[in-house]
N, C-alpha and C positions, 0 to 999 in steps of 0.2 A: 387692685383696690383702692381705692384712697385711703388715704390713713388719717386721722383724726390729726397728729402732730407729722405737720409737712415741712416741708425742706426750706432751710432761713436762706435768704441772698448771701452766697457766698465774699462779695466785695461791695456793700452796699454803698459803697463813695461812687463806684462806677456809675451806677444809673442816676438817670437826669432825676427822679421824682418816685415818692411813694402817694400810691392814690389805694381808694378804697371802691371795689369792683360794687357799683350799684345796679346793675343789670347783665342777664345773660342769654344768649339764645344762639344757640349750636354753637359755633366755637365762636363766634363775633363777642365780643364784650363792651358794657360803656363802663370806665372806670373814673371818676370823680377827683382833683387833684384841685386844694383851697378854692374849692367852688364850680372851678371849669372841668367839662364834660370830654375826656379822649373816648374815641373809638379805637378798638383794641383787638388785638391777635396775639394769639401765643405764637411761639415758634415752633416750625413742625406741625405735628398733627395731634401736638396734645391736647387733651379738653379737661384738663381738672381743674378749671378755675370755678370757685364758686362765689355766688352773689353775695359779698359778706368781706371776702378775703382782703387782706392787705397786703398788694403787692408792688415788686419794684420794677418800674418801666423806662425804657429808653424811648424818648419821642422819635417818631419818623417825620410828623410833619406838624404845623400848628394845632390839628385837631386829632391826631394820631399817634398813635404809640405800640410798641410792641412790651408783651408781658415776659420779664426777662425773670423773675423768680416768685414766689410764694411767701412771704411771712409766716413763721408756725401759728399755727390754729390753736385757739382754745377749743373750740366745739366744731365737730363737722355733722349735720345732719344730712342724710342721704338714705333712698331708697333702692332696690335693687331686684331684677328678677334671673333668672336661671343666665342670662348670659352675658349681662352688663349691670355697671349701678348708674345712676342718677343724682347726682348732687343737687341739693335742695339750698342748702343756706351753710355757711360758716360763722363762727365767731356768734352764737346767737346765744343768749342766755336763758329765754324763754319760750313755750310753743303754745300758740293759743288755735286750738282746733276748735272751728266755727260749723257748729251745727245749727240746723233749725227744726220747726213748728213744721214747717212744709216747704219742700216738698221731703218724703222722708229720707234719712241719712243710715248709711251704713255703721251697723257697729263694728263689724272686721276691721272697716279703715281706721276706726275712732281707738278700738284696741290695739291696731298696729302700729300707729300713731303715738300711742302711750309708749307701746313696748321700745321704739326709737328711738322717743325724749329719754327715755330712761337708760338705756344703753350709751347714748350719747352726752349724759349728765347736763339735761337741759331739763331745767323746769318744765311743767305741764298744764294747760288750764280747759276747761272748758268753755265754751260760749255758745249758750242754747239764745240763737235770734230769732225775731218775730216772735215774739211772747204776744202781738197785738191777734195773733190768730187763737183765740181763743178757744174753739172748736178740737184743736190738736195738740192744746197745750198740756194738760194733764198727762196724756199719754206720754209726750216728747219728756216731760218732767221726771214720769218716773222712771224712763230710758238713762239720763244721764245721771241722777240719783246713784244709779248703780255704780257708776264711775266715783260719783261724791263720795260712795263709801269706802270705797277704796283708795282714800286719802285726796284727791283729785281736786283742786278747785273747782266750782261748778258757778258762774255768774250768765243771770238772765236776762236779756237785752229784748228792746224794739227799738232797731235802729231807723226803722220809717216810722213811728208813733211817737217815738219817745228819744230823739236825738241829741237834746242835752243832759238827758238823764244816763243816755249809755255813754257819751264822752265822760261825764262826771266821774262814772267807775270806772272805766279802762284806763282812762287818764293816768292816776294816780300808782295803776298796776304796772303802766310800763316807763313810767318816770326812770332815769338811768339804766335801761335796760335796752338790748336789743331783741327785737320778739318778732317771730315769723308768723304767719296768718297760714293756717292752711286749711282744704276744705273739698266739698264736693264741689261742683257747678251748683248755683244757684241756691246757696246759702245765707249769702247777703254778704260776703267778704268784700266785695266792691264797694257796698254801700258804708261797709264802718269806716273802710281805707279813705272814702271821699270825705267822710265828717270830722277823721282825725288829721287828716293830711288836707286840708282846702285848697292846696293848688294841686290835686295827684292827677287830675285828669289832664293839666296842661303836660306836668311833669310825664306824662304816658307819653302823650304825642311827641314831645322831643325826644324823650329816648326809643319810643318805635322809630321815629325816623333816622336816629344815629345809626341802631342796628336794620334799619332796610325792613323792617318788617309789614310795612303798610297797615293793613286796617285788620293785622292780628295782634292786637295790642294786650291780647290775655294767655298767648301763648308764652308769655317768658317772665322771669322772677326779676322783680325790680324792688331795689331799697330806698327807702324816705328818711330823710335826715327830720326829725323833730326838733332834736336841738342839741348842743355841744354832745351829751352824754345819752341823748335815746334815738335811735333806731327804730322802722317797722319796715317788715319786707313783707310784700305780698305773693303769692306764689298762683301759678295756675289751678284752677280747678281738675282733680283727679280722681278718678272711682278705684284705684288701686292701689295699694302701698309695700310693695313686697319687700322683704328684709333677707333674702337670701344668705346676706353677707355676714349674718348674727353667728357666732358662733355657740354650741350649746351651752357652755360655761358663761357667755354673755346674755342667752337667752333666760335663762333660771333666774338670774339677780335681776333681768329688765321686769320679773312678775314683782311689785312689791309685797304683796300676801305671799310669796312663797319663805322670801327671807329668813322668818322664823323657823322654818322646818328643813331648811338647808342645814346638810352635816347630820342629820338626825335618821337616815336613811340604813336599813342592814347594810349594806355594800357602799364604799367610800364613792364607787363609781357610777350609782345609778342613775340611768337616765329618767325616771321618774314614767317610763310607758308601761311594762307591766311587771316588774321586779317584786319579789315579794317582799314585806315588810318596808314599803316605801312609804316615809314620811307625808312626803307631798299627796300622794294618792288616799294615804289613809285622812288626812283634811279635807280633800274632794269626799269623802264618804261619809266625814260629818259637817260639811258645810261649811268649813272655815274656810275653804277656796270653790268659786264657784266653777260648776263642769262646763260651764261655757269659756271661761279662761284657760282651765288644764288640756279641754280641746283647743284652742288656739295655740297654746304653748305646744300642744303635741303635733298641729300641722308646721308650724314655723320650724319647730327641727328636724322634720321630714322635706320640708325645703331647704333648708341650712345643707342637706345631704347630696342634692339634687343638681349645684352649685357649678357651672363646668366653667367660671374664668378662674 
């Protein structure tokens, strides 16, 4: 299982340079060193490198290198199923979950992404895109306001109809931070990235060629540098967000509305499933915790017990 605190290079002086991983596809990576892009692989069959990693590199040619070690990570965001984990990005400070008025978005995916962010110590925001689709706007607003009531900032934008207003809203939120955008396909992440990073399309073509992914430019995660202190990471659209790697203790603390009630159950080792005098279940009954969120917790608790790796 990946660890948020990975290994440090044993002997930094023996490596040619240190770079940041800006793209990943399978076991192939692109790292940037002082503006120069290098095609990279890991030694052996290891593939535990994430976009955003600061890595020690050993050059093997002018434009190729081997990743020798990974510097210690501040954060690691990843998802997992029953059998394996999928790294999304490291060293990110905030997560933008992009949803839209159309097509419909999955509350399950949004909720799971929020749990992942909480568990990783990453600030999370919801971005409601396509507000110009007025006939679906009220319903979409009601759905995202649910997360706003939990304390997560919600920002409404229209990348297509009001691009300048979108940039004026999002850019200050991103300044000085490393932000990853995630969401289902069709939510408008690419439109947002292209407005924030004007040369994003050219960068994608260059990285795609380096990774030899050809036309499949949407299948890899990539990092763009806005300025010396600001980066943004775009990830492929996906429909599922497994969290099999989270333990029971990590899960209960990843629901902010659970926290005031933790430690008040009758039994110190309460699982919040069907135990008597459970403070969490009592809060659900009183409407202080939504039944939907408690059901998600129970589902994630079940999944964590099914992990096979």
